[in-house]
GULUMZA-885811 format. One record per residue: residue number from 0; x, y negated, z negated of N, C-alpha, C in turn. Coordinates in Angstrom, 1 decimal. Atoms other than C-alpha are relative to their C-alpha. Example, Ala and Ser with C-alpha at 12.3 -4.5 7.8 and 13.67 -1.06 7.14 Angstrom:
<gutis>
+------+--------+--------+--------+--------+--------+--------+--------+--------+--------+
| resi |   n.xx |   n.yy |   n.zz |  ca.xx |  ca.yy |  ca.zz |   c.xx |   c.yy |   c.zz |
+------+--------+--------+--------+--------+--------+--------+--------+--------+--------+
|    0 |    0.9 |    1.2 |    0.0 |   12.3 |    4.5 |   -7.8 |    0.9 |   -1.2 |    0.0 |
|    1 |   -0.9 |    1.1 |    0.0 |   13.7 |    1.1 |   -7.1 |   -0.8 |   -1.1 |   -0.8 |
+------+--------+--------+--------+--------+--------+--------+--------+--------+--------+
</gutis>
This chain:
<gutis>
+------+--------+--------+--------+--------+--------+--------+--------+--------+--------+
| resi |   n.xx |   n.yy |   n.zz |  ca.xx |  ca.yy |  ca.zz |   c.xx |   c.yy |   c.zz |
+------+--------+--------+--------+--------+--------+--------+--------+--------+--------+
|    0 |    1.1 |    0.3 |   -1.4 |   26.1 |   44.6 |  -17.3 |    0.8 |    0.4 |    0.9 |
|    1 |   -0.7 |   -0.3 |   -1.3 |   27.1 |   46.6 |  -13.8 |    0.2 |   -1.3 |    0.9 |
|    2 |   -0.4 |    1.3 |   -1.8 |   28.6 |   44.0 |  -11.7 |    0.8 |    0.2 |    1.1 |
|    3 |   -0.7 |   -0.9 |   -1.2 |   30.1 |   46.4 |   -9.5 |   -0.7 |    1.0 |    0.8 |
|    4 |    0.8 |   -0.5 |   -1.0 |   27.4 |   48.2 |   -8.1 |    0.2 |    1.6 |    0.0 |
|    5 |   -0.3 |   -1.3 |   -0.2 |   28.9 |   51.6 |   -8.6 |   -0.8 |    1.0 |   -1.5 |
|    6 |    1.1 |   -0.2 |    1.1 |   26.2 |   53.8 |  -10.2 |    0.7 |    0.8 |   -1.3 |
|    7 |   -0.4 |   -0.5 |    1.9 |   26.7 |   54.9 |  -14.4 |    1.8 |   -1.0 |   -0.4 |
|    8 |   -0.8 |    0.9 |    0.7 |   29.3 |   52.4 |  -14.7 |   -0.2 |   -0.7 |   -1.4 |
|    9 |    0.6 |    0.5 |    1.7 |   27.6 |   50.6 |  -17.4 |    0.3 |    0.9 |   -1.1 |
|   10 |    0.1 |   -0.4 |    1.3 |   27.1 |   53.5 |  -19.2 |    1.1 |    1.2 |   -0.5 |
|   11 |   -1.6 |   -0.4 |    0.6 |   30.9 |   55.0 |  -18.9 |    0.4 |   -1.2 |   -1.1 |
|   12 |   -0.9 |    1.0 |    0.9 |   32.2 |   51.4 |  -20.3 |   -1.0 |    0.3 |   -1.6 |
|   13 |    0.6 |    0.1 |    1.6 |   29.5 |   51.7 |  -23.3 |    0.3 |    1.2 |   -0.5 |
|   14 |   -0.3 |   -0.8 |    1.0 |   30.1 |   55.0 |  -24.3 |    1.6 |   -0.1 |   -0.1 |
|   15 |   -1.0 |    0.0 |    0.9 |   33.9 |   54.3 |  -24.5 |    0.5 |   -1.4 |   -0.6 |
|   16 |    0.4 |    1.1 |    1.5 |   33.0 |   50.5 |  -26.5 |   -0.5 |    0.9 |   -0.9 |
|   17 |    0.2 |   -0.6 |    1.1 |   31.3 |   53.0 |  -28.4 |    0.5 |    0.6 |   -0.8 |
|   18 |   -1.1 |   -1.2 |    0.3 |   33.9 |   55.5 |  -28.8 |    0.9 |   -0.9 |   -0.8 |
|   19 |   -1.4 |    0.8 |    0.7 |   36.4 |   52.5 |  -30.3 |   -1.2 |   -0.7 |   -0.8 |
|   20 |    0.7 |    1.0 |    0.8 |   33.4 |   51.4 |  -32.5 |   -0.9 |   -1.2 |    0.1 |
|   21 |    0.7 |    1.0 |   -0.3 |   31.5 |   48.9 |  -31.0 |   -1.5 |    0.8 |    0.1 |
|   22 |    1.3 |   -0.2 |   -0.3 |   27.6 |   48.4 |  -31.0 |   -0.8 |   -0.3 |    1.2 |
|   23 |    0.3 |    0.3 |   -1.6 |   26.3 |   48.3 |  -27.4 |   -1.9 |    0.3 |   -0.5 |
|   24 |    2.0 |    0.3 |    0.4 |   22.4 |   46.8 |  -27.8 |   -0.6 |    0.6 |    1.2 |
|   25 |    0.5 |    0.3 |   -1.4 |   21.9 |   46.7 |  -23.9 |    0.7 |    0.9 |    1.1 |
|   26 |   -0.5 |   -0.5 |   -1.8 |   23.2 |   48.7 |  -20.6 |   -1.0 |   -0.3 |    1.2 |
|   27 |    1.3 |    0.6 |   -1.2 |   21.4 |   47.1 |  -17.4 |    1.4 |   -0.3 |    1.4 |
|   28 |   -0.5 |    0.9 |   -1.8 |   22.7 |   45.4 |  -13.8 |    0.3 |   -1.5 |   -0.4 |
|   29 |   -0.7 |    1.8 |    0.1 |   24.6 |   41.9 |  -13.8 |   -1.5 |   -0.4 |    1.6 |
|   30 |    1.2 |    0.5 |   -0.8 |   22.1 |   39.7 |  -11.6 |    0.6 |    0.4 |    1.5 |
|   31 |   -0.7 |   -0.2 |   -1.0 |   25.1 |   40.4 |   -8.9 |    1.1 |    1.3 |   -0.3 |
|   32 |   -1.2 |   -1.2 |    0.1 |   27.4 |   43.1 |   -7.9 |    1.2 |   -0.1 |    1.2 |
|   33 |   -0.7 |    0.3 |   -0.9 |   30.0 |   41.2 |   -6.6 |    1.9 |   -0.3 |   -0.9 |
|   34 |   -1.2 |    0.0 |    0.6 |   32.5 |   41.3 |   -9.6 |    1.3 |    0.7 |    0.5 |
|   35 |   -0.9 |   -0.9 |   -0.5 |   35.8 |   42.4 |   -8.6 |    0.8 |    0.1 |   -1.4 |
|   36 |   -0.4 |   -0.5 |    0.9 |   37.2 |   42.2 |  -12.2 |   -1.0 |   -0.1 |   -0.9 |
|   37 |    1.1 |   -0.2 |    1.2 |   35.4 |   43.0 |  -15.6 |    0.3 |   -1.5 |   -0.5 |
|   38 |   -0.3 |    1.3 |    0.7 |   34.9 |   39.6 |  -17.5 |   -1.1 |    0.0 |   -1.4 |
|   39 |    1.2 |   -0.1 |    1.7 |   33.6 |   39.5 |  -21.3 |    0.2 |   -1.4 |   -0.3 |
|   40 |    0.6 |    1.2 |   -0.1 |   31.4 |   36.6 |  -21.8 |    0.1 |   -0.1 |   -2.0 |
|   41 |    0.9 |   -0.2 |    1.7 |   31.1 |   35.4 |  -26.0 |   -1.0 |   -1.0 |    0.5 |
|   42 |    1.1 |    0.7 |    0.0 |   28.0 |   34.3 |  -26.7 |   -0.3 |   -0.6 |   -1.0 |
|   43 |    0.2 |    0.7 |    1.1 |   28.9 |   32.8 |  -29.8 |    1.1 |   -0.7 |   -0.2 |
|   44 |   -1.1 |    0.7 |    0.4 |   31.3 |   30.0 |  -30.9 |    1.1 |    0.7 |   -0.4 |
|   45 |   -1.0 |   -1.2 |    0.4 |   33.2 |   32.5 |  -32.5 |    0.7 |    1.0 |    0.8 |
|   46 |   -0.3 |   -1.5 |   -1.4 |   34.9 |   34.6 |  -29.8 |    1.2 |    1.0 |   -0.6 |
|   47 |   -1.0 |   -1.1 |    0.2 |   36.6 |   36.9 |  -32.3 |   -0.9 |    1.4 |    0.3 |
|   48 |    0.6 |   -0.9 |   -0.4 |   34.4 |   39.7 |  -31.4 |   -0.2 |   -0.1 |    1.6 |
|   49 |   -0.6 |    0.6 |   -1.6 |   34.9 |   38.6 |  -27.7 |    1.4 |    0.7 |    0.5 |
|   50 |   -1.4 |   -0.3 |   -0.1 |   38.4 |   39.2 |  -28.1 |    0.4 |    1.0 |   -0.4 |
|   51 |    0.0 |   -1.3 |   -0.3 |   38.1 |   42.4 |  -29.3 |   -0.1 |    1.2 |    0.7 |
|   52 |    0.8 |   -0.3 |   -1.3 |   36.0 |   43.4 |  -27.0 |    1.2 |    0.2 |    1.4 |
|   53 |   -1.0 |    0.2 |   -1.4 |   38.5 |   42.1 |  -24.1 |    1.1 |    0.9 |   -0.5 |
|   54 |   -1.2 |   -0.7 |    0.3 |   41.2 |   43.8 |  -26.1 |   -0.1 |    1.4 |    0.0 |
|   55 |    0.5 |   -1.9 |    0.0 |   39.7 |   47.5 |  -26.2 |   -0.3 |   -0.1 |    1.5 |
|   56 |    0.3 |   -0.4 |   -1.2 |   38.9 |   47.0 |  -22.6 |    1.6 |   -0.7 |    0.7 |
|   57 |   -1.6 |    0.4 |   -0.6 |   42.7 |   45.6 |  -22.0 |   -0.1 |   -0.8 |    1.2 |
|   58 |    0.5 |    1.5 |   -1.0 |   41.5 |   42.3 |  -20.1 |    0.7 |   -1.1 |   -0.9 |
|   59 |    0.2 |    1.3 |    0.6 |   42.3 |   38.7 |  -20.9 |   -1.0 |   -0.6 |    0.7 |
|   60 |    1.0 |    0.8 |   -0.4 |   39.4 |   37.5 |  -18.9 |   -1.3 |   -0.2 |   -0.5 |
|   61 |    1.1 |    0.3 |    0.7 |   37.5 |   36.2 |  -21.0 |   -0.7 |   -1.6 |   -0.1 |
|   62 |    0.6 |    1.2 |    0.0 |   35.2 |   33.2 |  -21.4 |   -1.0 |   -0.2 |   -1.3 |
|   63 |    0.3 |    0.2 |    0.6 |   33.1 |   31.0 |  -23.5 |   -1.6 |   -0.5 |    0.3 |
|   64 |    1.0 |    1.1 |   -0.6 |   29.3 |   30.4 |  -22.4 |   -1.8 |    0.3 |   -1.1 |
|   65 |    0.5 |    0.0 |    1.1 |   26.9 |   30.0 |  -25.3 |   -1.8 |    0.1 |    0.6 |
|   66 |    0.8 |    0.0 |   -0.4 |   23.5 |   31.2 |  -25.0 |   -1.3 |   -0.5 |   -1.2 |
|   67 |    0.8 |   -0.4 |    1.3 |   20.0 |   31.2 |  -27.1 |   -0.5 |    0.9 |   -0.5 |
|   68 |    0.1 |   -1.2 |    0.6 |   19.7 |   34.4 |  -27.3 |    1.0 |    0.7 |   -1.3 |
|   69 |   -0.5 |    0.0 |    1.4 |   20.9 |   35.3 |  -31.0 |    0.4 |    1.8 |   -0.1 |
|   70 |   -0.1 |   -1.6 |    0.0 |   20.9 |   39.3 |  -30.4 |    1.3 |    0.3 |    0.3 |
|   71 |   -1.3 |   -0.7 |   -0.7 |   24.2 |   39.8 |  -28.6 |    1.2 |   -1.3 |   -0.2 |
|   72 |   -1.2 |    0.2 |   -0.4 |   27.5 |   38.3 |  -29.2 |    1.0 |   -0.3 |    0.7 |
|   73 |   -0.5 |   -0.5 |   -0.4 |   28.9 |   39.6 |  -26.7 |   -0.4 |    0.7 |    1.8 |
|   74 |    0.0 |   -0.5 |   -1.3 |   28.5 |   40.3 |  -22.6 |    0.9 |    0.5 |    0.6 |
|   75 |   -1.5 |   -0.6 |   -0.8 |   30.7 |   42.4 |  -20.7 |   -1.0 |    0.5 |    1.4 |
|   76 |   -0.1 |    0.0 |   -1.4 |   30.6 |   41.9 |  -16.7 |    0.8 |    1.2 |    0.2 |
|   77 |   -0.4 |   -0.9 |   -0.1 |   31.4 |   45.1 |  -15.4 |    0.6 |   -0.4 |    1.5 |
|   78 |   -0.3 |    0.0 |   -1.3 |   33.9 |   44.8 |  -12.2 |    0.8 |    1.4 |    0.2 |
|   79 |   -0.3 |   -1.1 |   -0.4 |   35.2 |   47.1 |  -10.0 |    1.4 |    0.6 |   -0.4 |
|   80 |   -1.2 |   -0.7 |    0.4 |   38.4 |   47.7 |  -11.9 |   -0.4 |    0.5 |   -1.5 |
|   81 |    0.5 |   -0.4 |    1.5 |   36.4 |   49.1 |  -14.8 |    0.7 |    1.6 |   -0.3 |
|   82 |   -0.8 |   -1.2 |    0.3 |   38.4 |   52.7 |  -14.6 |    1.2 |   -0.3 |   -0.6 |
|   83 |   -1.1 |   -0.1 |    0.3 |   41.5 |   51.2 |  -15.1 |   -0.1 |   -0.8 |   -1.6 |
|   84 |    0.4 |    0.6 |    1.4 |   39.6 |   49.4 |  -18.4 |   -0.2 |    1.0 |   -0.8 |
|   85 |    0.5 |   -1.3 |    0.9 |   38.7 |   52.6 |  -20.0 |    0.7 |    1.2 |    0.0 |
|   86 |   -1.0 |   -0.9 |    0.1 |   41.6 |   54.5 |  -19.7 |    1.0 |    0.4 |   -1.3 |
+------+--------+--------+--------+--------+--------+--------+--------+--------+--------+
</gutis>
């Protein structure tokens, strides 16, 4: 989810993650655009997939927030640092 407000940021990160073999199911905007750092959120108790995404995006900013949506294992909130995450 685009959390930095830069046009096309979500698509750029999604394409990068897809090139690394991840299945990106949804691209959109976060509720707010004030993320200075990219944040990886594990939506399931097993954080292995979130850890893989965090590693691919070269960040250690990861947290666990379980919700009732079983479609997504991970949500990525894209921060204004996203360019350095996808190099």
